[in-house]
SEVO-737448 format. One record per atom (N, C-alpha, C): chain; residue in one letter; x, y, z; atom name. Coordinates in nm, 4 decimals. Layout:
REM residues N
  mol  type      east     north        up  atom
    A     a         X         Y         Z    CA
...
***
This chain:
REM residues 98
  mol  type      east     north        up  atom
    A     m   -0.9996   -2.5175   -0.2223     N
    A     m   -0.8735   -2.4503   -0.1951    CA
    A     m   -0.8892   -2.2981   -0.2031     C
    A     t   -0.9639   -2.2531   -0.3050     N
    A     t   -0.9839   -2.1097   -0.3220    CA
    A     t   -1.0608   -2.0512   -0.2043     C
    A     a   -1.1619   -2.1242   -0.1578     N
    A     a   -1.2405   -2.0754   -0.0437    CA
    A     a   -1.1529   -2.0607    0.0806     C
    A     m   -1.0619   -2.1571    0.0998     N
    A     m   -0.9720   -2.1518    0.2146    CA
    A     m   -0.8789   -2.0305    0.2039     C
    A     l   -0.8240   -2.0068    0.0844     N
    A     l   -0.7350   -1.8920    0.0649    CA
    A     l   -0.8097   -1.7605    0.0839     C
    A     d   -0.9348   -1.7538    0.0357     N
    A     d   -1.0145   -1.6324    0.0565    CA
    A     d   -1.0391   -1.6079    0.2046     C
    A     k   -1.0667   -1.7136    0.2800     N
    A     k   -1.0912   -1.7005    0.4233    CA
    A     k   -0.9655   -1.6495    0.4942     C
    A     i   -0.8495   -1.7084    0.4609     N
    A     i   -0.7234   -1.6655    0.5213    CA
    A     i   -0.6950   -1.5196    0.4858     C
    A     d   -0.7192   -1.4825    0.3603     N
    A     d   -0.6957   -1.3450    0.3163    CA
    A     d   -0.7851   -1.2473    0.3910     C
    A     s   -0.9132   -1.2815    0.4071     N
    A     s   -1.0045   -1.1895    0.4745    CA
    A     s   -0.9711   -1.1745    0.6227     C
    A     i   -0.9166   -1.2789    0.6832     N
    A     i   -0.8801   -1.2709    0.8244    CA
    A     i   -0.7504   -1.1934    0.8426     C
    A     m   -0.6511   -1.2226    0.7604     N
    A     m   -0.5175   -1.1695    0.7833    CA
    A     m   -0.4965   -1.0300    0.7275     C
    A     y   -0.5508   -1.0011    0.6105     N
    A     y   -0.5104   -0.8793    0.5428    CA
    A     y   -0.5489   -0.7540    0.6194     C
    A     y   -0.6746   -0.7318    0.6448     N
    A     y   -0.7161   -0.6043    0.7030    CA
    A     y   -0.6743   -0.5877    0.8491     C
    A     p   -0.7148   -0.6767    0.9399     N
    A     p   -0.6782   -0.6527    1.0808    CA
    A     p   -0.5278   -0.6557    1.1043     C
    A     i   -0.4601   -0.7515    1.0445     N
    A     i   -0.3167   -0.7628    1.0701    CA
    A     i   -0.2423   -0.6448    1.0094     C
    A     l   -0.2845   -0.5992    0.8925     N
    A     l   -0.2193   -0.4838    0.8303    CA
    A     l   -0.2340   -0.3599    0.9185     C
    A     i   -0.3531   -0.3384    0.9712     N
    A     i   -0.3767   -0.2228    1.0583    CA
    A     i   -0.2933   -0.2342    1.1852     C
    A     i   -0.2881   -0.3526    1.2435     N
    A     i   -0.2111   -0.3735    1.3665    CA
    A     i   -0.0622   -0.3505    1.3411     C
    A     v   -0.0104   -0.4079    1.2322     N
    A     v    0.1328   -0.3942    1.2017    CA
    A     v    0.1690   -0.2483    1.1758     C
    A     m    0.0856   -0.1769    1.0999     N
    A     m    0.1149   -0.0368    1.0707    CA
    A     m    0.1068    0.0478    1.1980     C
    A     s    0.0110    0.0182    1.2861     N
    A     s    0.0004    0.0918    1.4122    CA
    A     s    0.1219    0.0674    1.5002     C
    A     i    0.1625   -0.0582    1.5099     N
    A     i    0.2812   -0.0920    1.5902    CA
    A     i    0.4057   -0.0254    1.5330     C
    A     a    0.4187   -0.0251    1.3994     N
    A     a    0.5349    0.0389    1.3375    CA
    A     a    0.5360    0.1889    1.3664     C
    A     g    0.4198    0.2531    1.3610     N
    A     g    0.4128    0.3960    1.3913    CA
    A     g    0.4479    0.4271    1.5356     C
    A     i    0.3954    0.3463    1.6269     N
    A     i    0.4270    0.3655    1.7688    CA
    A     i    0.5749    0.3395    1.7937     C
    A     y    0.6284    0.2340    1.7331     N
    A     y    0.7700    0.2010    1.7495    CA
    A     y    0.8584    0.3150    1.6980     C
    A     f    0.8239    0.3688    1.5799     N
    A     f    0.9024    0.4790    1.5235    CA
    A     f    0.8961    0.6018    1.6144     C
    A     t    0.7779    0.6301    1.6678     N
    A     t    0.7622    0.7448    1.7569    CA
    A     t    0.8475    0.7289    1.8819     C
    A     i    0.8462    0.6096    1.9396     N
    A     i    0.9256    0.5842    2.0604    CA
    A     i    1.0747    0.5857    2.0285     C
    A     l    1.1127    0.5216    1.9171     N
    A     l    1.2529    0.5127    1.8787    CA
    A     l    1.3141    0.6505    1.8554     C
    A     t    1.2392    0.7399    1.7936     N
    A     t    1.2908    0.8739    1.7629    CA
    A     t    1.2536    0.9765    1.8700     C
    A     k    1.1953    0.9289    1.9779     N
    A     k    1.1535    1.0157    2.0891    CA
    A     k    1.0581    1.1254    2.0417     C
    A     g    0.9668    1.0884    1.9524     N
    A     g    0.8633    1.1802    1.9054    CA
    A     g    0.9139    1.2908    1.8162     C
    A     v    1.0219    1.2679    1.7416     N
    A     v    1.0801    1.3746    1.6603    CA
    A     v    0.9812    1.4257    1.5559     C
    A     q    0.8953    1.3401    1.5027     N
    A     q    0.8003    1.3867    1.4017    CA
    A     q    0.6981    1.4822    1.4615     C
    A     i    0.6772    1.4751    1.5908     N
    A     i    0.5841    1.5678    1.6565    CA
    A     i    0.6589    1.6943    1.6996     C
    A     r    0.7772    1.6781    1.7549     N
    A     r    0.8523    1.7938    1.8063    CA
    A     r    0.9006    1.8862    1.6964     C
    A     l    0.9286    1.8347    1.5786     N
    A     l    0.9811    1.9179    1.4705    CA
    A     l    0.8722    1.9916    1.3936     C
    A     f    0.7488    1.9745    1.4305     N
    A     f    0.6393    2.0412    1.3599    CA
    A     f    0.5525    2.1153    1.4607     C
    A     p    0.6036    2.2247    1.5169     N
    A     p    0.5295    2.2958    1.6213    CA
    A     p    0.4058    2.3657    1.5650     C
    A     e    0.3190    2.4058    1.6566     N
    A     e    0.1956    2.4746    1.6169    CA
    A     e    0.2231    2.6102    1.5529     C
    A     s    0.3405    2.6657    1.5774     N
    A     s    0.3710    2.7979    1.5239    CA
    A     s    0.4145    2.7944    1.3775     C
    A     t    0.4172    2.6767    1.3161     N
    A     t    0.4561    2.6667    1.1758    CA
    A     t    0.3518    2.7362    1.0886     C
    A     p    0.3933    2.8283    1.0043     N
    A     p    0.2963    2.8959    0.9175    CA
    A     p    0.2319    2.7966    0.8204     C
    A     m    0.1083    2.8245    0.7837     N
    A     m    0.0344    2.7319    0.6974    CA
    A     m    0.1006    2.7141    0.5613     C
    A     n    0.1608    2.8187    0.5078     N
    A     n    0.2245    2.8011    0.3769    CA
    A     n    0.3442    2.7058    0.3868     C
    A     a    0.4115    2.7044    0.5002     N
    A     a    0.5212    2.6081    0.5185    CA
    A     a    0.4662    2.4667    0.5310     C
    A     a    0.3532    2.4528    0.5984     N
    A     a    0.2913    2.3207    0.6115    CA
    A     a    0.2485    2.2681    0.4749     C
    A     w    0.1885    2.3532    0.3927     N
    A     w    0.1472    2.3103    0.2597    CA
    A     w    0.2685    2.2805    0.1714     C
    A     a    0.3744    2.3573    0.1861     N
    A     a    0.4961    2.3310    0.1086    CA
    A     a    0.5544    2.1952    0.1462     C
    A     l    0.5564    2.1653    0.2767     N
    A     l    0.6043    2.0355    0.3216    CA
    A     l    0.5174    1.9235    0.2657     C
    A     a    0.3851    1.9439    0.2662     N
    A     a    0.2939    1.8439    0.2109    CA
    A     a    0.3204    1.8239    0.0618     C
    A     d    0.3440    1.9322   -0.0117     N
    A     d    0.3728    1.9213   -0.1546    CA
    A     d    0.5023    1.8456   -0.1799     C
    A     i    0.6034    1.8727   -0.1001     N
    A     i    0.7319    1.8049   -0.1176    CA
    A     i    0.7183    1.6550   -0.0895     C
    A     t    0.6488    1.6198    0.0184     N
    A     t    0.6342    1.4777    0.0509    CA
    A     t    0.5490    1.4065   -0.0536     C
    A     m    0.4466    1.4729   -0.1071     N
    A     m    0.3666    1.4113   -0.2132    CA
    A     m    0.4508    1.3902   -0.3389     C
    A     g    0.5380    1.4853   -0.3688     N
    A     g    0.6268    1.4691   -0.4830    CA
    A     g    0.7219    1.3521   -0.4652     C
    A     c    0.7742    1.3366   -0.3438     N
    A     c    0.8636    1.2224   -0.3164    CA
    A     c    0.7900    1.0903   -0.3298     C
    A     m    0.6671    1.0845   -0.2816     N
    A     m    0.5887    0.9618   -0.2957    CA
    A     m    0.5616    0.9316   -0.4427     C
    A     t    0.5368    1.0354   -0.5206     N
    A     t    0.5130    1.0155   -0.6632    CA
    A     t    0.6372    0.9600   -0.7321     C
    A     l    0.7538    1.0125   -0.6965     N
    A     l    0.8777    0.9624   -0.7561    CA
    A     l    0.9010    0.8150   -0.7245     C
    A     i    0.8538    0.7705   -0.6103     N
    A     i    0.8678    0.6296   -0.5742    CA
    A     i    0.7601    0.5460   -0.6412     C
    A     n    0.6359    0.5957   -0.6445     N
    A     n    0.5244    0.5161   -0.6924    CA
    A     n    0.5173    0.5018   -0.8438     C
    A     l    0.5534    0.6037   -0.9199     N
    A     l    0.5422    0.5944   -1.0651    CA
    A     l    0.6279    0.4823   -1.1251     C
    A     p    0.7556    0.4716   -1.0904     N
    A     p    0.8322    0.3586   -1.1445    CA
    A     p    0.7768    0.2234   -1.0992     C
    A     s    0.7278    0.2169   -0.9767     N
    A     s    0.6703    0.0916   -0.9276    CA
    A     s    0.5464    0.0542   -1.0082     C
    A     c    0.4623    0.1526   -1.0373     N
    A     c    0.3425    0.1265   -1.1173    CA
    A     c    0.3791    0.0825   -1.2581     C
    A     m    0.4829    0.1418   -1.3139     N
    A     m    0.5241    0.1028   -1.4483    CA
    A     m    0.5793   -0.0397   -1.4498     C
    A     i    0.6530   -0.0759   -1.3470     N
    A     i    0.7078   -0.2120   -1.3388    CA
    A     i    0.5955   -0.3131   -1.3207     C
    A     l    0.4994   -0.2819   -1.2338     N
    A     l    0.3902   -0.3740   -1.2054    CA
    A     l    0.2818   -0.3721   -1.3128     C
    A     g    0.2861   -0.2748   -1.4041     N
    A     g    0.1856   -0.2656   -1.5088    CA
    A     g    0.1805   -0.3897   -1.5953     C
    A     k    0.2957   -0.4449   -1.6308     N
    A     k    0.3002   -0.5646   -1.7139    CA
    A     k    0.2338   -0.6814   -1.6428     C
    A     v    0.2604   -0.6947   -1.5141     N
    A     v    0.1990   -0.8021   -1.4363    CA
    A     v    0.0473   -0.7850   -1.4324     C
    A     a    0.0017   -0.6617   -1.4147     N
    A     a   -0.1421   -0.6353   -1.4091    CA
    A     a   -0.2093   -0.6659   -1.5425     C
    A     i   -0.1465   -0.6279   -1.6519     N
    A     i   -0.2037   -0.6540   -1.7843    CA
    A     i   -0.2065   -0.8039   -1.8121     C
    A     d   -0.0991   -0.8760   -1.7786     N
    A     d   -0.0970   -1.0213   -1.7973    CA
    A     d   -0.2047   -1.0890   -1.7134     C
    A     t   -0.2254   -1.0414   -1.5918     N
    A     t   -0.3279   -1.0974   -1.5050    CA
    A     t   -0.4672   -1.0718   -1.5629     C
    A     l   -0.4902   -0.9517   -1.6147     N
    A     l   -0.6185   -0.9196   -1.6766    CA
    A     l   -0.6440   -1.0085   -1.7977     C
    A     k   -0.5422   -1.0290   -1.8808     N
    A     k   -0.5580   -1.1153   -1.9989    CA
    A     k   -0.5906   -1.2585   -1.9571     C
    A     d   -0.5235   -1.3081   -1.8520     N
    A     d   -0.5524   -1.4426   -1.8019    CA
    A     d   -0.6951   -1.4505   -1.7491     C
    A     y   -0.7397   -1.3479   -1.6787     N
    A     y   -0.8775   -1.3422   -1.6263    CA
    A     y   -0.9773   -1.3483   -1.7407     C
    A     e   -0.9551   -1.2653   -1.8435     N
    A     e   -1.0472   -1.2627   -1.9574    CA
    A     e   -1.0479   -1.3960   -2.0314     C
    A     k   -0.9309   -1.4603   -2.0411     N
    A     k   -0.9214   -1.5912   -2.1069    CA
    A     k   -1.0016   -1.6951   -2.0291     C
    A     q   -0.9869   -1.6964   -1.8978     N
    A     q   -1.0614   -1.7916   -1.8157    CA
    A     q   -1.2117   -1.7639   -1.8234     C
    A     k   -1.2494   -1.6366   -1.8259     N
    A     k   -1.3911   -1.5991   -1.8334    CA
    A     k   -1.4505   -1.6429   -1.9669     C
    A     a   -1.3722   -1.6268   -2.0770     N
    A     a   -1.4194   -1.6658   -2.2095    CA
    A     a   -1.4372   -1.8176   -2.2199     C
    A     q   -1.3585   -1.8923   -2.1438     N
    A     q   -1.3696   -2.0382   -2.1444    CA
    A     q   -1.4840   -2.0869   -2.0561     C
    A     g   -1.5536   -1.9950   -1.9903     N
    A     g   -1.6668   -2.0312   -1.9070    CA
    A     g   -1.6286   -2.0761   -1.7671     C
    A     k   -1.5041   -2.0554   -1.7294     N
    A     k   -1.4578   -2.0942   -1.5963    CA
    A     k   -1.4851   -1.9825   -1.4967     C
    A     s   -1.4787   -2.0170   -1.3703     N
    A     s   -1.4805   -1.9164   -1.2654    CA
    A     s   -1.3349   -1.8734   -1.2474     C
    A     p   -1.2993   -1.7504   -1.2857     N
    A     p   -1.1586   -1.7097   -1.2852    CA
    A     p   -1.0911   -1.7240   -1.1487     C
    A     v   -0.9710   -1.7836   -1.1516     N
    A     v   -0.8911   -1.8045   -1.0319    CA
    A     v   -0.7544   -1.7445   -1.0568     C
    A     f   -0.7009   -1.6744   -0.9574     N
    A     f   -0.5671   -1.6172   -0.9678    CA
    A     f   -0.4804   -1.6755   -0.8588     C
    A     w   -0.3679   -1.7324   -0.8976     N
    A     w   -0.2703   -1.7850   -0.8009    CA
    A     w   -0.1463   -1.6991   -0.8093     C
    A     a   -0.1142   -1.6328   -0.7004     N
    A     a    0.0056   -1.5513   -0.6956    CA
    A     a    0.1257   -1.6425   -0.6741     C
    A     v    0.2245   -1.6294   -0.7584     N
    A     v    0.3465   -1.7085   -0.7450    CA
    A     v    0.4522   -1.6191   -0.6845     C
    A     i    0.5039   -1.6591   -0.5717     N
    A     i    0.6025   -1.5776   -0.5015    CA
    A     i    0.7411   -1.6248   -0.5371     C
***
């Protein structure tokens, strides 16, 4: 069962993720008529570009930090389960429950 799940994961995760993200980007560009390109002309001064980059990185941090804190408990519990299975001499298996 684990081998089958690994095979499905290796097939679906990388190629499908890249395809879905590419399609979403193209769809957004078409839907907004290229607004992300038109609103950032070549004449934008570099300090404004860096300021925009800093602001967007800050926004991503505000979203990611609480998510990491929420998922931290799950990660620690998973690590403890892995170590427990390893100590018992088993080949550690993780089943994600949705």
